[in-house]
Biopython code that builds the backbone (N, CA, C, O; Angstrom):
import numpy as np
from Bio.PDB.StructureBuilder import StructureBuilder

atoms = [
    (1, "MET", "N", (91.017, 73.945, 107.107)),
    (1, "MET", "CA", (91.416, 74.047, 105.724)),
    (1, "MET", "C", (90.734, 72.915, 104.967)),
    (1, "MET", "O", (90.734, 71.766, 105.408)),
    (2, "SER", "N", (90.158, 73.257, 103.828)),
    (2, "SER", "CA", (89.443, 72.274, 103.014)),
    (2, "SER", "C", (90.275, 71.884, 101.807)),
    (2, "SER", "O", (90.993, 72.704, 101.234)),
    (3, "LEU", "N", (90.167, 70.629, 101.434)),
    (3, "LEU", "CA", (90.851, 70.104, 100.253)),
    (3, "LEU", "C", (89.797, 69.867, 99.182)),
    (3, "LEU", "O", (88.856, 69.103, 99.395)),
    (4, "ILE", "N", (89.948, 70.525, 98.020)),
    (4, "ILE", "CA", (88.976, 70.366, 96.939)),
    (4, "ILE", "C", (89.710, 70.136, 95.624)),
    (4, "ILE", "O", (90.863, 70.534, 95.458)),
    (5, "SER", "N", (89.018, 69.484, 94.695)),
    (5, "SER", "CA", (89.622, 69.220, 93.387)),
    (5, "SER", "C", (89.498, 70.449, 92.492)),
    (5, "SER", "O", (88.702, 71.353, 92.748)),
    (6, "GLN", "N", (90.303, 70.454, 91.444)),
    (6, "GLN", "CA", (90.243, 71.534, 90.467)),
    (6, "GLN", "C", (88.833, 71.636, 89.880)),
    (6, "GLN", "O", (88.310, 72.734, 89.689)),
    (7, "ARG", "N", (88.230, 70.495, 89.599)),
    (7, "ARG", "CA", (86.883, 70.484, 89.029)),
    (7, "ARG", "C", (85.871, 71.081, 90.005)),
    (7, "ARG", "O", (85.012, 71.871, 89.612)),
    (8, "GLU", "N", (85.978, 70.697, 91.285)),
    (8, "GLU", "CA", (85.064, 71.242, 92.293)),
    (8, "GLU", "C", (85.247, 72.757, 92.428)),
    (8, "GLU", "O", (84.277, 73.499, 92.579)),
    (9, "PHE", "N", (86.487, 73.195, 92.371)),
    (9, "PHE", "CA", (86.757, 74.629, 92.437)),
    (9, "PHE", "C", (86.133, 75.350, 91.240)),
    (9, "PHE", "O", (85.516, 76.404, 91.393)),
    (10, "ARG", "N", (86.301, 74.771, 90.050)),
    (10, "ARG", "CA", (85.740, 75.374, 88.845)),
    (10, "ARG", "C", (84.217, 75.435, 88.921)),
    (10, "ARG", "O", (83.614, 76.463, 88.611)),
    (11, "ASN", "N", (83.599, 74.327, 89.334)),
    (11, "ASN", "CA", (82.135, 74.257, 89.350)),
    (11, "ASN", "C", (81.494, 75.080, 90.468)),
    (11, "ASN", "O", (80.336, 75.484, 90.355)),
    (12, "ASN", "N", (82.229, 75.324, 91.530)),
    (12, "ASN", "CA", (81.671, 76.030, 92.700)),
    (12, "ASN", "C", (82.513, 77.247, 93.081)),
    (12, "ASN", "O", (82.627, 77.582, 94.260)),
    (13, "SER", "N", (83.092, 77.898, 92.096)),
    (13, "SER", "CA", (84.039, 78.977, 92.410)),
    (13, "SER", "C", (83.396, 80.112, 93.208)),
    (13, "SER", "O", (84.041, 80.669, 94.096)),
    (14, "ALA", "N", (82.159, 80.465, 92.918)),
    (14, "ALA", "CA", (81.514, 81.555, 93.665)),
    (14, "ALA", "C", (81.366, 81.190, 95.138)),
    (14, "ALA", "O", (81.633, 82.014, 96.014)),
    (15, "ALA", "N", (80.941, 79.958, 95.412)),
    (15, "ALA", "CA", (80.775, 79.521, 96.804)),
    (15, "ALA", "C", (82.132, 79.437, 97.509)),
    (15, "ALA", "O", (82.261, 79.803, 98.677)),
    (16, "VAL", "N", (83.138, 78.951, 96.783)),
    (16, "VAL", "CA", (84.483, 78.868, 97.367)),
    (16, "VAL", "C", (84.987, 80.272, 97.701)),
    (16, "VAL", "O", (85.523, 80.500, 98.785)),
    (17, "MET", "N", (84.816, 81.210, 96.774)),
    (17, "MET", "CA", (85.294, 82.570, 97.012)),
    (17, "MET", "C", (84.533, 83.237, 98.159)),
    (17, "MET", "O", (85.117, 84.012, 98.916)),
    (18, "ASP", "N", (83.245, 82.947, 98.294)),
    (18, "ASP", "CA", (82.481, 83.464, 99.435)),
    (18, "ASP", "C", (83.057, 82.931, 100.741)),
    (18, "ASP", "O", (83.192, 83.669, 101.717)),
    (19, "ALA", "N", (83.398, 81.634, 100.753)),
    (19, "ALA", "CA", (83.972, 81.028, 101.954)),
    (19, "ALA", "C", (85.349, 81.621, 102.255)),
    (19, "ALA", "O", (85.686, 81.856, 103.415)),
    (20, "VAL", "N", (86.139, 81.861, 101.215)),
    (20, "VAL", "CA", (87.456, 82.479, 101.406)),
    (20, "VAL", "C", (87.286, 83.877, 101.987)),
    (20, "VAL", "O", (88.010, 84.271, 102.901)),
    (21, "GLU", "N", (86.337, 84.613, 101.458)),
    (21, "GLU", "CA", (86.080, 85.961, 101.969)),
    (21, "GLU", "C", (85.680, 85.924, 103.444)),
    (21, "GLU", "O", (85.952, 86.863, 104.192)),
    (22, "ALA", "N", (85.036, 84.839, 103.851)),
    (22, "ALA", "CA", (84.625, 84.675, 105.249)),
    (22, "ALA", "C", (85.758, 84.145, 106.125)),
    (22, "ALA", "O", (85.583, 83.995, 107.334)),
    (23, "GLY", "N", (86.936, 83.857, 105.518)),
    (23, "GLY", "CA", (88.087, 83.447, 106.316)),
    (23, "GLY", "C", (88.572, 82.028, 106.104)),
    (23, "GLY", "O", (89.576, 81.637, 106.698)),
    (24, "GLU", "N", (87.899, 81.244, 105.282)),
    (24, "GLU", "CA", (88.292, 79.848, 105.076)),
    (24, "GLU", "C", (89.426, 79.751, 104.052)),
    (24, "GLU", "O", (89.547, 80.590, 103.160)),
    (25, "THR", "N", (90.250, 78.716, 104.197)),
    (25, "THR", "CA", (91.351, 78.439, 103.274)),
    (25, "THR", "C", (91.093, 77.118, 102.573)),
    (25, "THR", "O", (90.608, 76.165, 103.182)),
    (26, "PHE", "N", (91.420, 77.067, 101.291)),
    (26, "PHE", "CA", (91.242, 75.856, 100.489)),
    (26, "PHE", "C", (92.563, 75.457, 99.850)),
    (26, "PHE", "O", (93.334, 76.308, 99.406)),
    (27, "ARG", "N", (92.816, 74.150, 99.809)),
    (27, "ARG", "CA", (93.905, 73.606, 99.008)),
    (27, "ARG", "C", (93.264, 72.919, 97.818)),
    (27, "ARG", "O", (92.318, 72.146, 97.972)),
    (28, "ILE", "N", (93.776, 73.199, 96.641)),
    (28, "ILE", "CA", (93.191, 72.676, 95.409)),
    (28, "ILE", "C", (94.108, 71.594, 94.854)),
    (28, "ILE", "O", (95.328, 71.752, 94.799)),
    (29, "THR", "N", (93.481, 70.481, 94.441)),
    (29, "THR", "CA", (94.247, 69.361, 93.892)),
    (29, "THR", "C", (93.967, 69.200, 92.403)),
    (29, "THR", "O", (92.896, 69.550, 91.907)),
    (30, "ARG", "N", (94.959, 68.661, 91.711)),
    (30, "ARG", "CA", (94.799, 68.256, 90.315)),
    (30, "ARG", "C", (95.326, 66.824, 90.246)),
    (30, "ARG", "O", (96.484, 66.554, 90.564)),
    (31, "ASN", "N", (94.456, 65.921, 89.826)),
    (31, "ASN", "CA", (94.807, 64.496, 89.768)),
    (31, "ASN", "C", (95.329, 63.999, 91.115)),
    (31, "ASN", "O", (96.254, 63.189, 91.177)),
    (32, "GLY", "N", (94.717, 64.500, 92.198)),
    (32, "GLY", "CA", (95.061, 64.045, 93.539)),
    (32, "GLY", "C", (96.285, 64.701, 94.148)),
    (32, "GLY", "O", (96.640, 64.400, 95.288)),
    (33, "VAL", "N", (96.933, 65.584, 93.419)),
    (33, "VAL", "CA", (98.144, 66.249, 93.918)),
    (33, "VAL", "C", (97.807, 67.708, 94.250)),
    (33, "VAL", "O", (97.221, 68.418, 93.433)),
    (34, "GLU", "N", (98.179, 68.141, 95.446)),
    (34, "GLU", "CA", (97.924, 69.531, 95.827)),
    (34, "GLU", "C", (98.771, 70.462, 94.968)),
    (34, "GLU", "O", (99.988, 70.309, 94.866)),
    (35, "VAL", "N", (98.090, 71.438, 94.347)),
    (35, "VAL", "CA", (98.806, 72.352, 93.450)),
    (35, "VAL", "C", (98.643, 73.825, 93.827)),
    (35, "VAL", "O", (99.416, 74.665, 93.366)),
    (36, "ALA", "N", (97.664, 74.144, 94.646)),
    (36, "ALA", "CA", (97.440, 75.553, 94.973)),
    (36, "ALA", "C", (96.742, 75.689, 96.311)),
    (36, "ALA", "O", (96.124, 74.756, 96.825)),
    (37, "GLU", "N", (96.866, 76.882, 96.849)),
    (37, "GLU", "CA", (96.154, 77.224, 98.075)),
    (37, "GLU", "C", (95.459, 78.560, 97.844)),
    (37, "GLU", "O", (96.071, 79.516, 97.368)),
    (38, "VAL", "N", (94.191, 78.614, 98.183)),
    (38, "VAL", "CA", (93.415, 79.849, 98.080)),
    (38, "VAL", "C", (93.057, 80.246, 99.499)),
    (38, "VAL", "O", (92.418, 79.488, 100.229)),
    (39, "ARG", "N", (93.478, 81.446, 99.879)),
    (39, "ARG", "CA", (93.244, 81.900, 101.253)),
    (39, "ARG", "C", (92.941, 83.387, 101.255)),
    (39, "ARG", "O", (93.233, 84.087, 100.285)),
    (40, "PRO", "N", (92.363, 83.867, 102.333)),
    (40, "PRO", "CA", (92.047, 85.296, 102.411)),
    (40, "PRO", "C", (93.321, 86.143, 102.409)),
    (40, "PRO", "O", (94.360, 85.734, 102.927)),
    (41, "VAL", "N", (93.216, 87.301, 101.829)),
    (41, "VAL", "CA", (94.312, 88.262, 101.855)),
    (41, "VAL", "C", (94.272, 88.969, 103.205)),
    (41, "VAL", "O", (93.211, 89.425, 103.629)),
    (42, "PRO", "N", (95.418, 89.066, 103.888)),
    (42, "PRO", "CA", (95.413, 89.788, 105.164)),
    (42, "PRO", "C", (95.042, 91.249, 104.942)),
    (42, "PRO", "O", (95.546, 91.888, 104.018)),
    (43, "ARG", "N", (94.186, 91.762, 105.764)),
    (43, "ARG", "CA", (93.747, 93.153, 105.654)),
    (43, "ARG", "C", (94.520, 94.011, 106.647)),
    (43, "ARG", "O", (94.656, 93.661, 107.819)),
    (44, "ARG", "N", (95.022, 95.134, 106.159)),
    (44, "ARG", "CA", (95.709, 96.071, 107.039)),
    (44, "ARG", "C", (94.687, 96.993, 107.683)),
    (44, "ARG", "O", (93.776, 97.498, 107.027)),
    (45, "ARG", "N", (94.857, 97.195, 108.953)),
    (45, "ARG", "CA", (93.980, 98.104, 109.674)),
    (45, "ARG", "C", (94.438, 99.531, 109.413)),
    (45, "ARG", "O", (95.629, 99.836, 109.480)),
    (46, "ARG", "N", (93.486, 100.396, 109.116)),
    (46, "ARG", "CA", (93.814, 101.807, 108.890)),
    (46, "ARG", "C", (93.950, 102.526, 110.228)),
    (46, "ARG", "O", (93.236, 102.233, 111.187)),
    (47, "LEU", "N", (94.878, 103.464, 110.267)),
    (47, "LEU", "CA", (95.079, 104.251, 111.480)),
    (47, "LEU", "C", (94.086, 105.404, 111.526)),
    (47, "LEU", "O", (93.736, 105.997, 110.506)),
    (48, "THR", "N", (93.649, 105.698, 112.729)),
    (48, "THR", "CA", (92.828, 106.897, 112.905)),
    (48, "THR", "C", (93.769, 108.105, 112.912)),
    (48, "THR", "O", (94.983, 107.948, 113.038)),
    (49, "ALA", "N", (93.216, 109.288, 112.779)),
    (49, "ALA", "CA", (94.026, 110.508, 112.814)),
    (49, "ALA", "C", (94.752, 110.621, 114.155)),
    (49, "ALA", "O", (95.912, 111.030, 114.202)),
    (50, "GLU", "N", (94.076, 110.261, 115.232)),
    (50, "GLU", "CA", (94.687, 110.340, 116.559)),
    (50, "GLU", "C", (95.876, 109.384, 116.676)),
    (50, "GLU", "O", (96.908, 109.743, 117.242)),
    (51, "GLU", "N", (95.733, 108.166, 116.140)),
    (51, "GLU", "CA", (96.837, 107.206, 116.185)),
    (51, "GLU", "C", (98.020, 107.697, 115.359)),
    (51, "GLU", "O", (99.173, 107.543, 115.763)),
    (52, "LEU", "N", (97.738, 108.281, 114.216)),
    (52, "LEU", "CA", (98.794, 108.798, 113.358)),
    (52, "LEU", "C", (99.550, 109.935, 114.047)),
    (52, "LEU", "O", (100.779, 109.975, 114.009)),
    (53, "VAL", "N", (98.828, 110.846, 114.667)),
    (53, "VAL", "CA", (99.464, 111.953, 115.390)),
    (53, "VAL", "C", (100.286, 111.408, 116.552)),
    (53, "VAL", "O", (101.400, 111.873, 116.793)),
    (54, "SER", "N", (99.752, 110.436, 117.268)),
    (54, "SER", "CA", (100.462, 109.843, 118.397)),
    (54, "SER", "C", (101.767, 109.191, 117.947)),
    (54, "SER", "O", (102.799, 109.357, 118.596)),
    (55, "ARG", "N", (101.726, 108.459, 116.852)),
    (55, "ARG", "CA", (102.946, 107.828, 116.331)),
    (55, "ARG", "C", (103.953, 108.883, 115.880)),
    (55, "ARG", "O", (105.154, 108.732, 116.102)),
    (56, "HIS", "N", (103.471, 109.937, 115.254)),
    (56, "HIS", "CA", (104.356, 111.001, 114.795)),
    (56, "HIS", "C", (105.071, 111.654, 115.978)),
    (56, "HIS", "O", (106.261, 111.960, 115.893)),
    (57, "LYS", "N", (104.357, 111.864, 117.069)),
    (57, "LYS", "CA", (104.951, 112.500, 118.244)),
    (57, "LYS", "C", (106.031, 111.627, 118.877)),
    (57, "LYS", "O", (106.928, 112.147, 119.540)),
    (58, "ARG", "N", (105.962, 110.317, 118.685)),
    (58, "ARG", "CA", (106.946, 109.403, 119.274)),
    (58, "ARG", "C", (108.199, 109.247, 118.418)),
    (58, "ARG", "O", (109.159, 108.604, 118.844)),
    (59, "LEU", "N", (108.204, 109.827, 117.215)),
    (59, "LEU", "CA", (109.391, 109.740, 116.369)),
    (59, "LEU", "C", (110.536, 110.526, 117.000)),
    (59, "LEU", "O", (110.301, 111.547, 117.647)),
    (60, "PRO", "N", (111.771, 110.062, 116.818)),
    (60, "PRO", "CA", (112.895, 110.809, 117.389)),
    (60, "PRO", "C", (113.080, 112.152, 116.675)),
    (60, "PRO", "O", (112.787, 112.287, 115.487)),
    (61, "GLN", "N", (113.569, 113.133, 117.424)),
    (61, "GLN", "CA", (113.860, 114.444, 116.850)),
    (61, "GLN", "C", (115.098, 114.342, 115.960)),
    (61, "GLN", "O", (116.027, 113.596, 116.270)),
    (62, "VAL", "N", (115.110, 115.078, 114.872)),
    (62, "VAL", "CA", (116.235, 115.064, 113.943)),
    (62, "VAL", "C", (117.006, 116.367, 114.095)),
    (62, "VAL", "O", (116.440, 117.457, 114.018)),
    (63, "ASP", "N", (118.307, 116.230, 114.312)),
    (63, "ASP", "CA", (119.189, 117.390, 114.376)),
    (63, "ASP", "C", (119.744, 117.600, 112.969)),
    (63, "ASP", "O", (120.556, 116.804, 112.498)),
    (64, "ALA", "N", (119.309, 118.668, 112.296)),
    (64, "ALA", "CA", (119.680, 118.897, 110.896)),
    (64, "ALA", "C", (121.187, 119.027, 110.714)),
    (64, "ALA", "O", (121.737, 118.509, 109.742)),
    (65, "ALA", "N", (121.860, 119.706, 111.631)),
    (65, "ALA", "CA", (123.309, 119.879, 111.515)),
    (65, "ALA", "C", (124.025, 118.536, 111.649)),
    (65, "ALA", "O", (124.971, 118.254, 110.913)),
    (66, "GLU", "N", (123.574, 117.722, 112.581)),
    (66, "GLU", "CA", (124.184, 116.404, 112.762)),
    (66, "GLU", "C", (123.923, 115.515, 111.548)),
    (66, "GLU", "O", (124.804, 114.776, 111.109)),
    (67, "LEU", "N", (122.719, 115.591, 111.018)),
    (67, "LEU", "CA", (122.395, 114.828, 109.814)),
    (67, "LEU", "C", (123.302, 115.245, 108.659)),
    (67, "LEU", "O", (123.781, 114.396, 107.907)),
    (68, "ARG", "N", (123.536, 116.543, 108.519)),
    (68, "ARG", "CA", (124.406, 117.048, 107.453)),
    (68, "ARG", "C", (125.834, 116.545, 107.647)),
    (68, "ARG", "O", (126.467, 116.100, 106.689)),
    (69, "ARG", "N", (126.345, 116.610, 108.871)),
    (69, "ARG", "CA", (127.702, 116.123, 109.140)),
    (69, "ARG", "C", (127.817, 114.639, 108.817)),
    (69, "ARG", "O", (128.784, 114.206, 108.189)),
    (70, "ASP", "N", (126.828, 113.864, 109.248)),
    (70, "ASP", "CA", (126.852, 112.423, 108.979)),
    (70, "ASP", "C", (126.821, 112.129, 107.486)),
    (70, "ASP", "O", (127.575, 111.283, 107.004)),
    (71, "SER", "N", (125.962, 112.815, 106.755)),
    (71, "SER", "CA", (125.876, 112.537, 105.318)),
    (71, "SER", "C", (127.142, 112.990, 104.600)),
    (71, "SER", "O", (127.589, 112.316, 103.672)),
    (72, "ASP", "N", (127.735, 114.121, 105.009)),
    (72, "ASP", "CA", (129.006, 114.545, 104.414)),
    (72, "ASP", "C", (130.101, 113.529, 104.704)),
    (72, "ASP", "O", (130.944, 113.252, 103.851)),
    (73, "GLU", "N", (130.084, 112.975, 105.915)),
    (73, "GLU", "CA", (131.083, 111.977, 106.291)),
    (73, "GLU", "C", (130.951, 110.714, 105.440)),
    (73, "GLU", "O", (131.951, 110.138, 105.012)),
    (74, "HIS", "N", (129.722, 110.295, 105.201)),
    (74, "HIS", "CA", (129.499, 109.060, 104.448)),
    (74, "HIS", "C", (129.607, 109.248, 102.943)),
    (74, "HIS", "O", (130.130, 108.380, 102.245)),
    (75, "PHE", "N", (129.120, 110.369, 102.440)),
    (75, "PHE", "CA", (129.046, 110.558, 100.995)),
    (75, "PHE", "C", (130.054, 111.559, 100.462)),
    (75, "PHE", "O", (130.245, 111.650, 99.250)),
    (76, "GLY", "N", (130.695, 112.303, 101.329)),
    (76, "GLY", "CA", (131.632, 113.318, 100.883)),
    (76, "GLY", "C", (130.906, 114.542, 100.370)),
    (76, "GLY", "O", (129.683, 114.653, 100.453)),
    (77, "ASP", "N", (131.696, 115.451, 99.839)),
    (77, "ASP", "CA", (131.136, 116.691, 99.303)),
    (77, "ASP", "C", (130.918, 116.495, 97.812)),
    (77, "ASP", "O", (131.808, 116.777, 97.009)),
    (78, "ASP", "N", (129.749, 116.016, 97.442)),
    (78, "ASP", "CA", (129.444, 115.698, 96.045)),
    (78, "ASP", "C", (128.723, 116.824, 95.326)),
    (78, "ASP", "O", (128.097, 116.599, 94.290)),
    (79, "ARG", "N", (128.803, 118.029, 95.860)),
    (79, "ARG", "CA", (128.117, 119.142, 95.208)),
    (79, "ARG", "C", (128.764, 119.444, 93.864)),
    (79, "ARG", "O", (129.978, 119.314, 93.705)),
    (80, "LEU", "N", (127.951, 119.846, 92.905)),
    (80, "LEU", "CA", (128.438, 120.125, 91.560)),
    (80, "LEU", "C", (129.188, 121.450, 91.481)),
    (80, "LEU", "O", (130.084, 121.611, 90.653)),
    (81, "ASP", "N", (128.832, 122.374, 92.321)),
    (81, "ASP", "CA", (129.535, 123.655, 92.337)),
    (81, "ASP", "C", (129.704, 124.101, 93.780)),
    (81, "ASP", "O", (129.335, 123.387, 94.713)),
    (82, "ALA", "N", (130.257, 125.266, 93.946)),
    (82, "ALA", "CA", (130.585, 125.735, 95.293)),
    (82, "ALA", "C", (129.372, 126.234, 96.063)),
    (82, "ALA", "O", (129.459, 126.432, 97.275)),
    (83, "THR", "N", (128.257, 126.440, 95.402)),
    (83, "THR", "CA", (127.090, 126.946, 96.122)),
    (83, "THR", "C", (126.324, 125.799, 96.757)),
    (83, "THR", "O", (126.145, 124.740, 96.156)),
    (84, "ASP", "N", (125.892, 126.023, 97.942)),
    (84, "ASP", "CA", (125.129, 125.023, 98.678)),
    (84, "ASP", "C", (123.650, 125.387, 98.595)),
    (84, "ASP", "O", (123.252, 126.413, 99.148)),
    (85, "PRO", "N", (122.834, 124.600, 97.936)),
    (85, "PRO", "CA", (121.419, 124.951, 97.793)),
    (85, "PRO", "C", (120.665, 124.965, 99.115)),
    (85, "PRO", "O", (119.567, 125.516, 99.193)),
    (86, "TRP", "N", (121.237, 124.368, 100.150)),
    (86, "TRP", "CA", (120.554, 124.315, 101.438)),
    (86, "TRP", "C", (120.884, 125.519, 102.315)),
    (86, "TRP", "O", (120.176, 125.808, 103.279)),
    (87, "GLU", "N", (121.956, 126.212, 101.975)),
    (87, "GLU", "CA", (122.320, 127.409, 102.725)),
    (87, "GLU", "C", (121.574, 128.595, 102.133)),
    (87, "GLU", "O", (121.649, 128.825, 100.926)),
    (88, "ARG", "N", (120.875, 129.330, 102.935)),
    (88, "ARG", "CA", (120.131, 130.497, 102.465)),
    (88, "ARG", "C", (120.686, 131.748, 103.142)),
    (88, "ARG", "O", (120.994, 131.755, 104.333)),
    (89, "SER", "N", (120.796, 132.765, 102.369)),
    (89, "SER", "CA", (121.266, 134.020, 102.967)),
    (89, "SER", "C", (120.134, 134.610, 103.798)),
    (89, "SER", "O", (118.970, 134.580, 103.401)),
    (90, "ARG", "N", (120.484, 135.124, 104.909)),
    (90, "ARG", "CA", (119.484, 135.730, 105.795)),
    (90, "ARG", "C", (119.743, 137.234, 105.787)),
    (90, "ARG", "O", (120.623, 137.746, 106.478)),
    (91, "GLY", "N", (118.979, 137.884, 105.016)),
    (91, "GLY", "CA", (119.326, 139.269, 104.928)),
    (91, "GLY", "C", (118.218, 140.160, 104.818)),
    (91, "GLY", "O", (118.407, 141.373, 104.736)),
]
sb = StructureBuilder()
sb.init_structure("model")
sb.init_model(0)
sb.init_chain("A")
sb.init_seg("    ")
for serial, (resi, resn, name, xyz) in enumerate(atoms, 1):
    if name == "N":
        sb.init_residue(resn, " ", resi, " ")
    sb.init_atom(name, np.array(xyz, "f"), 0.0, 1.0, " ", f" {name:<3s}", serial, name[0])
structure = sb.get_structure()
């Protein structure tokens, strides 16, 4: 980690930013007092399609009836009318 003054940062900002992009961290001082830190932003790795499918397959199975019972237990029957939009007639 490098310690640089505000003036040095101002005068050499392009070089400092290039170094930050390469992984270096800087602490910036004003009148000898540290006031800021400039560091690289952590980059998130993107998942490949295969990794995404693999993660999806490892998710637990959801039992819709059990989920409905649990939500009714926690939230009650908050339907506005007697018709249930999730129930479909099979005919």
